[in-house]
Structures are given as C-alpha cells and as structure tokens.
mmCIF entry with sequence, helices, sheets and N, C-alpha, C, O atoms, coordinates in Angstrom:
data_MODEL
# 
_entry.id   MODEL 
# 
_entity.id                         1 
_entity.type                       polymer 
_entity.pdbx_number_of_molecules   1 
# 
_entity_poly.entity_id                      1 
_entity_poly.type                           'polypeptide(L)' 
_entity_poly.nstd_linkage                   no 
_entity_poly.nstd_monomer                   no 
_entity_poly.pdbx_seq_one_letter_code       
;(UNK)(UNK)(UNK)(UNK)(UNK)(UNK)(UNK)(UNK)(UNK)(UNK)(UNK)(UNK)(UNK)(UNK)(UNK)(UNK)
(UNK)(UNK)(UNK)(UNK)(UNK)(UNK)(UNK)(UNK)(UNK)(UNK)(UNK)(UNK)(UNK)(UNK)(UNK)(UNK)
(UNK)(UNK)(UNK)(UNK)(UNK)(UNK)(UNK)(UNK)(UNK)(UNK)(UNK)(UNK)(UNK)(UNK)(UNK)
;
_entity_poly.pdbx_seq_one_letter_code_can   XXXXXXXXXXXXXXXXXXXXXXXXXXXXXXXXXXXXXXXXXXXXXXX 
_entity_poly.pdbx_strand_id                 A 
# 
loop_
_entity_poly_seq.entity_id 
_entity_poly_seq.num 
_entity_poly_seq.mon_id 
_entity_poly_seq.hetero 
1 1  UNK n 
1 2  UNK n 
1 3  UNK n 
1 4  UNK n 
1 5  UNK n 
1 6  UNK n 
1 7  UNK n 
1 8  UNK n 
1 9  UNK n 
1 10 UNK n 
1 11 UNK n 
1 12 UNK n 
1 13 UNK n 
1 14 UNK n 
1 15 UNK n 
1 16 UNK n 
1 17 UNK n 
1 18 UNK n 
1 19 UNK n 
1 20 UNK n 
1 21 UNK n 
1 22 UNK n 
1 23 UNK n 
1 24 UNK n 
1 25 UNK n 
1 26 UNK n 
1 27 UNK n 
1 28 UNK n 
1 29 UNK n 
1 30 UNK n 
1 31 UNK n 
1 32 UNK n 
1 33 UNK n 
1 34 UNK n 
1 35 UNK n 
1 36 UNK n 
1 37 UNK n 
1 38 UNK n 
1 39 UNK n 
1 40 UNK n 
1 41 UNK n 
1 42 UNK n 
1 43 UNK n 
1 44 UNK n 
1 45 UNK n 
1 46 UNK n 
1 47 UNK n 
# 
_struct_asym.id          A 
_struct_asym.entity_id   1 
# 
loop_
_struct_conf.conf_type_id 
_struct_conf.id 
_struct_conf.pdbx_PDB_helix_id 
_struct_conf.beg_label_comp_id 
_struct_conf.beg_label_asym_id 
_struct_conf.beg_label_seq_id 
_struct_conf.pdbx_beg_PDB_ins_code 
_struct_conf.end_label_comp_id 
_struct_conf.end_label_asym_id 
_struct_conf.end_label_seq_id 
_struct_conf.pdbx_end_PDB_ins_code 
_struct_conf.beg_auth_comp_id 
_struct_conf.beg_auth_asym_id 
_struct_conf.beg_auth_seq_id 
_struct_conf.end_auth_comp_id 
_struct_conf.end_auth_asym_id 
_struct_conf.end_auth_seq_id 
_struct_conf.pdbx_PDB_helix_class 
_struct_conf.details 
_struct_conf.pdbx_PDB_helix_length 
HELX_P HELX_P1 AA1 UNK A 7  ? UNK A 16 ? UNK A 7  UNK A 16 1 ? 10 
HELX_P HELX_P2 AA2 UNK A 25 ? UNK A 28 ? UNK A 25 UNK A 28 1 ? 4  
# 
_struct_conf_type.id          HELX_P 
_struct_conf_type.criteria    ? 
_struct_conf_type.reference   ? 
# 
_struct_sheet.id               AA1 
_struct_sheet.type             ? 
_struct_sheet.number_strands   2 
_struct_sheet.details          ? 
# 
_struct_sheet_order.sheet_id     AA1 
_struct_sheet_order.range_id_1   1 
_struct_sheet_order.range_id_2   2 
_struct_sheet_order.offset       ? 
_struct_sheet_order.sense        anti-parallel 
# 
loop_
_struct_sheet_range.sheet_id 
_struct_sheet_range.id 
_struct_sheet_range.beg_label_comp_id 
_struct_sheet_range.beg_label_asym_id 
_struct_sheet_range.beg_label_seq_id 
_struct_sheet_range.pdbx_beg_PDB_ins_code 
_struct_sheet_range.end_label_comp_id 
_struct_sheet_range.end_label_asym_id 
_struct_sheet_range.end_label_seq_id 
_struct_sheet_range.pdbx_end_PDB_ins_code 
_struct_sheet_range.beg_auth_comp_id 
_struct_sheet_range.beg_auth_asym_id 
_struct_sheet_range.beg_auth_seq_id 
_struct_sheet_range.end_auth_comp_id 
_struct_sheet_range.end_auth_asym_id 
_struct_sheet_range.end_auth_seq_id 
AA1 1 UNK A 35 ? UNK A 36 ? UNK A 35 UNK A 36 
AA1 2 UNK A 39 ? UNK A 40 ? UNK A 39 UNK A 40 
# 
loop_
_atom_site.group_PDB 
_atom_site.id 
_atom_site.type_symbol 
_atom_site.label_atom_id 
_atom_site.label_alt_id 
_atom_site.label_comp_id 
_atom_site.label_asym_id 
_atom_site.label_entity_id 
_atom_site.label_seq_id 
_atom_site.pdbx_PDB_ins_code 
_atom_site.Cartn_x 
_atom_site.Cartn_y 
_atom_site.Cartn_z 
_atom_site.occupancy 
_atom_site.B_iso_or_equiv 
_atom_site.pdbx_formal_charge 
_atom_site.auth_seq_id 
_atom_site.auth_comp_id 
_atom_site.auth_asym_id 
_atom_site.auth_atom_id 
_atom_site.pdbx_PDB_model_num 
ATOM 1   N N  . UNK A 1 1  ? 14.097  11.313 6.890   1.00 0.00 ? 1  UNK A N  1 
ATOM 2   C CA . UNK A 1 1  ? 12.837  10.802 6.366   1.00 0.00 ? 1  UNK A CA 1 
ATOM 3   C C  . UNK A 1 1  ? 12.875  9.278  6.357   1.00 0.00 ? 1  UNK A C  1 
ATOM 4   O O  . UNK A 1 1  ? 13.814  8.665  5.851   1.00 0.00 ? 1  UNK A O  1 
ATOM 5   N N  . UNK A 1 2  ? 11.831  8.685  6.929   1.00 0.00 ? 2  UNK A N  1 
ATOM 6   C CA . UNK A 1 2  ? 11.778  7.227  6.995   1.00 0.00 ? 2  UNK A CA 1 
ATOM 7   C C  . UNK A 1 2  ? 11.292  6.645  5.677   1.00 0.00 ? 2  UNK A C  1 
ATOM 8   O O  . UNK A 1 2  ? 10.518  7.267  4.951   1.00 0.00 ? 2  UNK A O  1 
ATOM 9   N N  . UNK A 1 3  ? 11.766  5.428  5.384   1.00 0.00 ? 3  UNK A N  1 
ATOM 10  C CA . UNK A 1 3  ? 11.358  4.730  4.169   1.00 0.00 ? 3  UNK A CA 1 
ATOM 11  C C  . UNK A 1 3  ? 10.342  3.629  4.466   1.00 0.00 ? 3  UNK A C  1 
ATOM 12  O O  . UNK A 1 3  ? 10.004  2.844  3.580   1.00 0.00 ? 3  UNK A O  1 
ATOM 13  N N  . UNK A 1 4  ? 9.855   3.568  5.702   1.00 0.00 ? 4  UNK A N  1 
ATOM 14  C CA . UNK A 1 4  ? 8.929   2.514  6.091   1.00 0.00 ? 4  UNK A CA 1 
ATOM 15  C C  . UNK A 1 4  ? 7.778   3.139  6.862   1.00 0.00 ? 4  UNK A C  1 
ATOM 16  O O  . UNK A 1 4  ? 7.844   4.302  7.259   1.00 0.00 ? 4  UNK A O  1 
ATOM 17  N N  . UNK A 1 5  ? 6.731   2.364  7.070   1.00 0.00 ? 5  UNK A N  1 
ATOM 18  C CA . UNK A 1 5  ? 5.572   2.843  7.806   1.00 0.00 ? 5  UNK A CA 1 
ATOM 19  C C  . UNK A 1 5  ? 5.694   2.499  9.278   1.00 0.00 ? 5  UNK A C  1 
ATOM 20  O O  . UNK A 1 5  ? 6.211   1.439  9.628   1.00 0.00 ? 5  UNK A O  1 
ATOM 21  N N  . UNK A 1 6  ? 5.223   3.384  10.141  1.00 0.00 ? 6  UNK A N  1 
ATOM 22  C CA . UNK A 1 6  ? 5.166   3.074  11.561  1.00 0.00 ? 6  UNK A CA 1 
ATOM 23  C C  . UNK A 1 6  ? 3.971   2.156  11.814  1.00 0.00 ? 6  UNK A C  1 
ATOM 24  O O  . UNK A 1 6  ? 3.126   1.971  10.937  1.00 0.00 ? 6  UNK A O  1 
ATOM 25  N N  . UNK A 1 7  ? 3.906   1.585  13.008  1.00 0.00 ? 7  UNK A N  1 
ATOM 26  C CA . UNK A 1 7  ? 2.774   0.724  13.354  1.00 0.00 ? 7  UNK A CA 1 
ATOM 27  C C  . UNK A 1 7  ? 1.462   1.492  13.244  1.00 0.00 ? 7  UNK A C  1 
ATOM 28  O O  . UNK A 1 7  ? 0.453   0.944  12.800  1.00 0.00 ? 7  UNK A O  1 
ATOM 29  N N  . UNK A 1 8  ? 1.477   2.764  13.649  1.00 0.00 ? 8  UNK A N  1 
ATOM 30  C CA . UNK A 1 8  ? 0.269   3.583  13.570  1.00 0.00 ? 8  UNK A CA 1 
ATOM 31  C C  . UNK A 1 8  ? -0.125  3.833  12.113  1.00 0.00 ? 8  UNK A C  1 
ATOM 32  O O  . UNK A 1 8  ? -1.308  3.808  11.773  1.00 0.00 ? 8  UNK A O  1 
ATOM 33  N N  . UNK A 1 9  ? 0.862   4.072  11.261  1.00 0.00 ? 9  UNK A N  1 
ATOM 34  C CA . UNK A 1 9  ? 0.589   4.254  9.832   1.00 0.00 ? 9  UNK A CA 1 
ATOM 35  C C  . UNK A 1 9  ? -0.067  3.008  9.250   1.00 0.00 ? 9  UNK A C  1 
ATOM 36  O O  . UNK A 1 9  ? -1.036  3.101  8.496   1.00 0.00 ? 9  UNK A O  1 
ATOM 37  N N  . UNK A 1 10 ? 0.471   1.832  9.607   1.00 0.00 ? 10 UNK A N  1 
ATOM 38  C CA . UNK A 1 10 ? -0.086  0.578  9.102   1.00 0.00 ? 10 UNK A CA 1 
ATOM 39  C C  . UNK A 1 10 ? -1.510  0.380  9.583   1.00 0.00 ? 10 UNK A C  1 
ATOM 40  O O  . UNK A 1 10 ? -2.362  -0.091 8.830   1.00 0.00 ? 10 UNK A O  1 
ATOM 41  N N  . UNK A 1 11 ? -1.775  0.736  10.830  1.00 0.00 ? 11 UNK A N  1 
ATOM 42  C CA . UNK A 1 11 ? -3.125  0.610  11.371  1.00 0.00 ? 11 UNK A CA 1 
ATOM 43  C C  . UNK A 1 11 ? -4.093  1.487  10.581  1.00 0.00 ? 11 UNK A C  1 
ATOM 44  O O  . UNK A 1 11 ? -5.190  1.047  10.236  1.00 0.00 ? 11 UNK A O  1 
ATOM 45  N N  . UNK A 1 12 ? -3.692  2.728  10.293  1.00 0.00 ? 12 UNK A N  1 
ATOM 46  C CA . UNK A 1 12 ? -4.543  3.630  9.521   1.00 0.00 ? 12 UNK A CA 1 
ATOM 47  C C  . UNK A 1 12 ? -4.767  3.102  8.107   1.00 0.00 ? 12 UNK A C  1 
ATOM 48  O O  . UNK A 1 12 ? -5.884  3.154  7.593   1.00 0.00 ? 12 UNK A O  1 
ATOM 49  N N  . UNK A 1 13 ? -3.705  2.593  7.477   1.00 0.00 ? 13 UNK A N  1 
ATOM 50  C CA . UNK A 1 13 ? -3.836  2.051  6.125   1.00 0.00 ? 13 UNK A CA 1 
ATOM 51  C C  . UNK A 1 13 ? -4.739  0.826  6.109   1.00 0.00 ? 13 UNK A C  1 
ATOM 52  O O  . UNK A 1 13 ? -5.571  0.674  5.215   1.00 0.00 ? 13 UNK A O  1 
ATOM 53  N N  . UNK A 1 14 ? -4.576  -0.048 7.099   1.00 0.00 ? 14 UNK A N  1 
ATOM 54  C CA . UNK A 1 14 ? -5.407  -1.246 7.174   1.00 0.00 ? 14 UNK A CA 1 
ATOM 55  C C  . UNK A 1 14 ? -6.873  -0.876 7.311   1.00 0.00 ? 14 UNK A C  1 
ATOM 56  O O  . UNK A 1 14 ? -7.734  -1.505 6.697   1.00 0.00 ? 14 UNK A O  1 
ATOM 57  N N  . UNK A 1 15 ? -7.163  0.144  8.113   1.00 0.00 ? 15 UNK A N  1 
ATOM 58  C CA . UNK A 1 15 ? -8.550  0.591  8.279   1.00 0.00 ? 15 UNK A CA 1 
ATOM 59  C C  . UNK A 1 15 ? -9.061  1.251  7.009   1.00 0.00 ? 15 UNK A C  1 
ATOM 60  O O  . UNK A 1 15 ? -10.206 1.037  6.611   1.00 0.00 ? 15 UNK A O  1 
ATOM 61  N N  . UNK A 1 16 ? -8.216  2.053  6.374   1.00 0.00 ? 16 UNK A N  1 
ATOM 62  C CA . UNK A 1 16 ? -8.606  2.774  5.163   1.00 0.00 ? 16 UNK A CA 1 
ATOM 63  C C  . UNK A 1 16 ? -8.952  1.817  4.034   1.00 0.00 ? 16 UNK A C  1 
ATOM 64  O O  . UNK A 1 16 ? -9.935  2.018  3.320   1.00 0.00 ? 16 UNK A O  1 
ATOM 65  N N  . UNK A 1 17 ? -8.137  0.768  3.873   1.00 0.00 ? 17 UNK A N  1 
ATOM 66  C CA . UNK A 1 17 ? -8.336  -0.175 2.777   1.00 0.00 ? 17 UNK A CA 1 
ATOM 67  C C  . UNK A 1 17 ? -9.003  -1.468 3.216   1.00 0.00 ? 17 UNK A C  1 
ATOM 68  O O  . UNK A 1 17 ? -9.040  -2.442 2.464   1.00 0.00 ? 17 UNK A O  1 
ATOM 69  N N  . UNK A 1 18 ? -9.541  -1.475 4.464   1.00 0.00 ? 18 UNK A N  1 
ATOM 70  C CA . UNK A 1 18 ? -10.248 -2.647 4.991   1.00 0.00 ? 18 UNK A CA 1 
ATOM 71  C C  . UNK A 1 18 ? -9.403  -3.910 4.899   1.00 0.00 ? 18 UNK A C  1 
ATOM 72  O O  . UNK A 1 18 ? -9.911  -4.975 4.550   1.00 0.00 ? 18 UNK A O  1 
ATOM 73  N N  . UNK A 1 19 ? -8.116  -3.795 5.211   1.00 0.00 ? 19 UNK A N  1 
ATOM 74  C CA . UNK A 1 19 ? -7.229  -4.952 5.186   1.00 0.00 ? 19 UNK A CA 1 
ATOM 75  C C  . UNK A 1 19 ? -7.380  -5.740 6.480   1.00 0.00 ? 19 UNK A C  1 
ATOM 76  O O  . UNK A 1 19 ? -7.472  -5.165 7.564   1.00 0.00 ? 19 UNK A O  1 
ATOM 77  N N  . UNK A 1 20 ? -7.404  -7.063 6.353   1.00 0.00 ? 20 UNK A N  1 
ATOM 78  C CA . UNK A 1 20 ? -7.463  -7.905 7.537   1.00 0.00 ? 20 UNK A CA 1 
ATOM 79  C C  . UNK A 1 20 ? -6.204  -8.743 7.655   1.00 0.00 ? 20 UNK A C  1 
ATOM 80  O O  . UNK A 1 20 ? -6.026  -9.458 8.641   1.00 0.00 ? 20 UNK A O  1 
ATOM 81  N N  . UNK A 1 21 ? -5.340  -8.665 6.676   1.00 0.00 ? 21 UNK A N  1 
ATOM 82  C CA . UNK A 1 21 ? -4.109  -9.448 6.680   1.00 0.00 ? 21 UNK A CA 1 
ATOM 83  C C  . UNK A 1 21 ? -3.091  -8.833 7.635   1.00 0.00 ? 21 UNK A C  1 
ATOM 84  O O  . UNK A 1 21 ? -3.096  -7.626 7.877   1.00 0.00 ? 21 UNK A O  1 
ATOM 85  N N  . UNK A 1 22 ? -2.221  -9.680 8.168   1.00 0.00 ? 22 UNK A N  1 
ATOM 86  C CA . UNK A 1 22 ? -1.180  -9.188 9.064   1.00 0.00 ? 22 UNK A CA 1 
ATOM 87  C C  . UNK A 1 22 ? 0.028   -8.675 8.285   1.00 0.00 ? 22 UNK A C  1 
ATOM 88  O O  . UNK A 1 22 ? 0.949   -8.109 8.874   1.00 0.00 ? 22 UNK A O  1 
ATOM 89  N N  . UNK A 1 23 ? 0.032   -8.866 6.981   1.00 0.00 ? 23 UNK A N  1 
ATOM 90  C CA . UNK A 1 23 ? 1.135   -8.366 6.163   1.00 0.00 ? 23 UNK A CA 1 
ATOM 91  C C  . UNK A 1 23 ? 1.121   -6.845 6.147   1.00 0.00 ? 23 UNK A C  1 
ATOM 92  O O  . UNK A 1 23 ? 0.060   -6.221 6.179   1.00 0.00 ? 23 UNK A O  1 
ATOM 93  N N  . UNK A 1 24 ? 2.288   -6.267 6.098   1.00 0.00 ? 24 UNK A N  1 
ATOM 94  C CA . UNK A 1 24 ? 2.347   -4.819 5.998   1.00 0.00 ? 24 UNK A CA 1 
ATOM 95  C C  . UNK A 1 24 ? 1.922   -4.394 4.591   1.00 0.00 ? 24 UNK A C  1 
ATOM 96  O O  . UNK A 1 24 ? 1.919   -5.200 3.660   1.00 0.00 ? 24 UNK A O  1 
ATOM 97  N N  . UNK A 1 25 ? 1.573   -3.147 4.458   1.00 0.00 ? 25 UNK A N  1 
ATOM 98  C CA . UNK A 1 25 ? 1.090   -2.621 3.187   1.00 0.00 ? 25 UNK A CA 1 
ATOM 99  C C  . UNK A 1 25 ? 2.113   -2.824 2.071   1.00 0.00 ? 25 UNK A C  1 
ATOM 100 O O  . UNK A 1 25 ? 1.755   -3.253 0.974   1.00 0.00 ? 25 UNK A O  1 
ATOM 101 N N  . UNK A 1 26 ? 3.366   -2.524 2.339   1.00 0.00 ? 26 UNK A N  1 
ATOM 102 C CA . UNK A 1 26 ? 4.392   -2.633 1.311   1.00 0.00 ? 26 UNK A CA 1 
ATOM 103 C C  . UNK A 1 26 ? 4.718   -4.081 0.973   1.00 0.00 ? 26 UNK A C  1 
ATOM 104 O O  . UNK A 1 26 ? 5.123   -4.372 -0.153  1.00 0.00 ? 26 UNK A O  1 
ATOM 105 N N  . UNK A 1 27 ? 4.548   -4.999 1.930   1.00 0.00 ? 27 UNK A N  1 
ATOM 106 C CA . UNK A 1 27 ? 4.796   -6.412 1.656   1.00 0.00 ? 27 UNK A CA 1 
ATOM 107 C C  . UNK A 1 27 ? 3.753   -6.976 0.705   1.00 0.00 ? 27 UNK A C  1 
ATOM 108 O O  . UNK A 1 27 ? 4.052   -7.862 -0.096  1.00 0.00 ? 27 UNK A O  1 
ATOM 109 N N  . UNK A 1 28 ? 2.526   -6.464 0.790   1.00 0.00 ? 28 UNK A N  1 
ATOM 110 C CA . UNK A 1 28 ? 1.438   -7.046 0.010   1.00 0.00 ? 28 UNK A CA 1 
ATOM 111 C C  . UNK A 1 28 ? 1.203   -6.325 -1.314  1.00 0.00 ? 28 UNK A C  1 
ATOM 112 O O  . UNK A 1 28 ? 0.475   -6.835 -2.166  1.00 0.00 ? 28 UNK A O  1 
ATOM 113 N N  . UNK A 1 29 ? 1.798   -5.159 -1.502  1.00 0.00 ? 29 UNK A N  1 
ATOM 114 C CA . UNK A 1 29 ? 1.584   -4.383 -2.726  1.00 0.00 ? 29 UNK A CA 1 
ATOM 115 C C  . UNK A 1 29 ? 2.913   -4.111 -3.414  1.00 0.00 ? 29 UNK A C  1 
ATOM 116 O O  . UNK A 1 29 ? 3.766   -3.408 -2.872  1.00 0.00 ? 29 UNK A O  1 
ATOM 117 N N  . UNK A 1 30 ? 3.088   -4.662 -4.596  1.00 0.00 ? 30 UNK A N  1 
ATOM 118 C CA . UNK A 1 30 ? 4.333   -4.394 -5.314  1.00 0.00 ? 30 UNK A CA 1 
ATOM 119 C C  . UNK A 1 30 ? 4.152   -3.333 -6.390  1.00 0.00 ? 30 UNK A C  1 
ATOM 120 O O  . UNK A 1 30 ? 5.119   -2.950 -7.047  1.00 0.00 ? 30 UNK A O  1 
ATOM 121 N N  . UNK A 1 31 ? 2.911   -2.847 -6.580  1.00 0.00 ? 31 UNK A N  1 
ATOM 122 C CA . UNK A 1 31 ? 2.608   -1.758 -7.510  1.00 0.00 ? 31 UNK A CA 1 
ATOM 123 C C  . UNK A 1 31 ? 2.990   -2.069 -8.951  1.00 0.00 ? 31 UNK A C  1 
ATOM 124 O O  . UNK A 1 31 ? 3.192   -1.155 -9.750  1.00 0.00 ? 31 UNK A O  1 
ATOM 125 N N  . UNK A 1 32 ? 3.091   -3.361 -9.290  1.00 0.00 ? 32 UNK A N  1 
ATOM 126 C CA . UNK A 1 32 ? 3.418   -3.731 -10.666 1.00 0.00 ? 32 UNK A CA 1 
ATOM 127 C C  . UNK A 1 32 ? 2.169   -3.779 -11.540 1.00 0.00 ? 32 UNK A C  1 
ATOM 128 O O  . UNK A 1 32 ? 2.259   -3.632 -12.759 1.00 0.00 ? 32 UNK A O  1 
ATOM 129 N N  . UNK A 1 33 ? 1.017   -3.982 -10.931 1.00 0.00 ? 33 UNK A N  1 
ATOM 130 C CA . UNK A 1 33 ? -0.222  -4.030 -11.699 1.00 0.00 ? 33 UNK A CA 1 
ATOM 131 C C  . UNK A 1 33 ? -0.808  -2.633 -11.833 1.00 0.00 ? 33 UNK A C  1 
ATOM 132 O O  . UNK A 1 33 ? -0.515  -1.748 -11.029 1.00 0.00 ? 33 UNK A O  1 
ATOM 133 N N  . UNK A 1 34 ? -1.633  -2.442 -12.849 1.00 0.00 ? 34 UNK A N  1 
ATOM 134 C CA . UNK A 1 34 ? -2.223  -1.119 -13.067 1.00 0.00 ? 34 UNK A CA 1 
ATOM 135 C C  . UNK A 1 34 ? -3.148  -0.732 -11.922 1.00 0.00 ? 34 UNK A C  1 
ATOM 136 O O  . UNK A 1 34 ? -3.161  0.420  -11.489 1.00 0.00 ? 34 UNK A O  1 
ATOM 137 N N  . UNK A 1 35 ? -3.925  -1.704 -11.431 1.00 0.00 ? 35 UNK A N  1 
ATOM 138 C CA . UNK A 1 35 ? -4.844  -1.447 -10.330 1.00 0.00 ? 35 UNK A CA 1 
ATOM 139 C C  . UNK A 1 35 ? -4.517  -2.434 -9.223  1.00 0.00 ? 35 UNK A C  1 
ATOM 140 O O  . UNK A 1 35 ? -4.987  -3.571 -9.245  1.00 0.00 ? 35 UNK A O  1 
ATOM 141 N N  . UNK A 1 36 ? -3.717  -2.008 -8.258  1.00 0.00 ? 36 UNK A N  1 
ATOM 142 C CA . UNK A 1 36 ? -3.295  -2.907 -7.184  1.00 0.00 ? 36 UNK A CA 1 
ATOM 143 C C  . UNK A 1 36 ? -3.690  -2.301 -5.845  1.00 0.00 ? 36 UNK A C  1 
ATOM 144 O O  . UNK A 1 36 ? -3.484  -1.111 -5.607  1.00 0.00 ? 36 UNK A O  1 
ATOM 145 N N  . UNK A 1 37 ? -4.249  -3.115 -4.984  1.00 0.00 ? 37 UNK A N  1 
ATOM 146 C CA . UNK A 1 37 ? -4.641  -2.682 -3.642  1.00 0.00 ? 37 UNK A CA 1 
ATOM 147 C C  . UNK A 1 37 ? -5.590  -1.490 -3.691  1.00 0.00 ? 37 UNK A C  1 
ATOM 148 O O  . UNK A 1 37 ? -5.559  -0.637 -2.805  1.00 0.00 ? 37 UNK A O  1 
ATOM 149 N N  . UNK A 1 38 ? -6.422  -1.426 -4.705  1.00 0.00 ? 38 UNK A N  1 
ATOM 150 C CA . UNK A 1 38 ? -7.409  -0.363 -4.798  1.00 0.00 ? 38 UNK A CA 1 
ATOM 151 C C  . UNK A 1 38 ? -6.865  0.951  -5.310  1.00 0.00 ? 38 UNK A C  1 
ATOM 152 O O  . UNK A 1 38 ? -7.589  1.947  -5.344  1.00 0.00 ? 38 UNK A O  1 
ATOM 153 N N  . UNK A 1 39 ? -5.600  0.976  -5.711  1.00 0.00 ? 39 UNK A N  1 
ATOM 154 C CA . UNK A 1 39 ? -5.012  2.208  -6.219  1.00 0.00 ? 39 UNK A CA 1 
ATOM 155 C C  . UNK A 1 39 ? -4.815  2.105  -7.722  1.00 0.00 ? 39 UNK A C  1 
ATOM 156 O O  . UNK A 1 39 ? -4.512  1.034  -8.249  1.00 0.00 ? 39 UNK A O  1 
ATOM 157 N N  . UNK A 1 40 ? -4.986  3.199  -8.389  1.00 0.00 ? 40 UNK A N  1 
ATOM 158 C CA . UNK A 1 40 ? -4.773  3.247  -9.834  1.00 0.00 ? 40 UNK A CA 1 
ATOM 159 C C  . UNK A 1 40 ? -3.448  3.958  -10.095 1.00 0.00 ? 40 UNK A C  1 
ATOM 160 O O  . UNK A 1 40 ? -3.246  5.096  -9.669  1.00 0.00 ? 40 UNK A O  1 
ATOM 161 N N  . UNK A 1 41 ? -2.552  3.275  -10.797 1.00 0.00 ? 41 UNK A N  1 
ATOM 162 C CA . UNK A 1 41 ? -1.265  3.884  -11.144 1.00 0.00 ? 41 UNK A CA 1 
ATOM 163 C C  . UNK A 1 41 ? -1.449  4.757  -12.370 1.00 0.00 ? 41 UNK A C  1 
ATOM 164 O O  . UNK A 1 41 ? -2.076  4.349  -13.348 1.00 0.00 ? 41 UNK A O  1 
ATOM 165 N N  . UNK A 1 42 ? -0.905  5.947  -12.311 1.00 0.00 ? 42 UNK A N  1 
ATOM 166 C CA . UNK A 1 42 ? -0.987  6.851  -13.438 1.00 0.00 ? 42 UNK A CA 1 
ATOM 167 C C  . UNK A 1 42 ? -0.283  6.289  -14.659 1.00 0.00 ? 42 UNK A C  1 
ATOM 168 O O  . UNK A 1 42 ? 0.740   5.617  -14.527 1.00 0.00 ? 42 UNK A O  1 
ATOM 169 N N  . UNK A 1 43 ? -0.814  6.555  -15.846 1.00 0.00 ? 43 UNK A N  1 
ATOM 170 C CA . UNK A 1 43 ? -0.245  5.994  -17.071 1.00 0.00 ? 43 UNK A CA 1 
ATOM 171 C C  . UNK A 1 43 ? 1.165   6.518  -17.336 1.00 0.00 ? 43 UNK A C  1 
ATOM 172 O O  . UNK A 1 43 ? 1.953   5.842  -17.998 1.00 0.00 ? 43 UNK A O  1 
ATOM 173 N N  . UNK A 1 44 ? 1.498   7.704  -16.837 1.00 0.00 ? 44 UNK A N  1 
ATOM 174 C CA . UNK A 1 44 ? 2.822   8.263  -17.052 1.00 0.00 ? 44 UNK A CA 1 
ATOM 175 C C  . UNK A 1 44 ? 3.817   7.882  -15.975 1.00 0.00 ? 44 UNK A C  1 
ATOM 176 O O  . UNK A 1 44 ? 4.976   8.294  -16.019 1.00 0.00 ? 44 UNK A O  1 
ATOM 177 N N  . UNK A 1 45 ? 3.364   7.088  -15.001 1.00 0.00 ? 45 UNK A N  1 
ATOM 178 C CA . UNK A 1 45 ? 4.225   6.695  -13.884 1.00 0.00 ? 45 UNK A CA 1 
ATOM 179 C C  . UNK A 1 45 ? 4.816   5.328  -14.145 1.00 0.00 ? 45 UNK A C  1 
ATOM 180 O O  . UNK A 1 45 ? 4.084   4.342  -14.238 1.00 0.00 ? 45 UNK A O  1 
ATOM 181 N N  . UNK A 1 46 ? 6.136   5.254  -14.265 1.00 0.00 ? 46 UNK A N  1 
ATOM 182 C CA . UNK A 1 46 ? 6.797   3.984  -14.571 1.00 0.00 ? 46 UNK A CA 1 
ATOM 183 C C  . UNK A 1 46 ? 7.309   3.286  -13.316 1.00 0.00 ? 46 UNK A C  1 
ATOM 184 O O  . UNK A 1 46 ? 8.085   2.335  -13.412 1.00 0.00 ? 46 UNK A O  1 
ATOM 185 N N  . UNK A 1 47 ? 6.889   3.742  -12.153 1.00 0.00 ? 47 UNK A N  1 
ATOM 186 C CA . UNK A 1 47 ? 7.379   3.159  -10.890 1.00 0.00 ? 47 UNK A CA 1 
ATOM 187 C C  . UNK A 1 47 ? 6.917   1.731  -10.722 1.00 0.00 ? 47 UNK A C  1 
ATOM 188 O O  . UNK A 1 47 ? 7.238   1.092  -9.719  1.00 0.00 ? 47 UNK A O  1 
# 
C-alpha cells in the first residue's frame, strides 16, 4: 500500500477541490485546523 498520491490521484484531487496550485495535496494540507482544504475533521478524530 502506497503512502503517497500518484500523479493521476493529484489531478483528480485538484479538479475535485478546484486547486490551481502546483503543490501536492499533502504538502498544502496539514489537517491541523478543524476545517482545512474544505474538509471537516471529526470531533473525535485526533489525527
């Protein structure tokens, strides 16, 4: 199991979230905020 996204995965994510940046999804999202990159972190999730 890979721990990174393929180029095709990044393309799909960029289209899904309307990203125009050349940064990869994981580089731009550290998931430390409650609402980051349009995603809501569950209150019981300490990740």
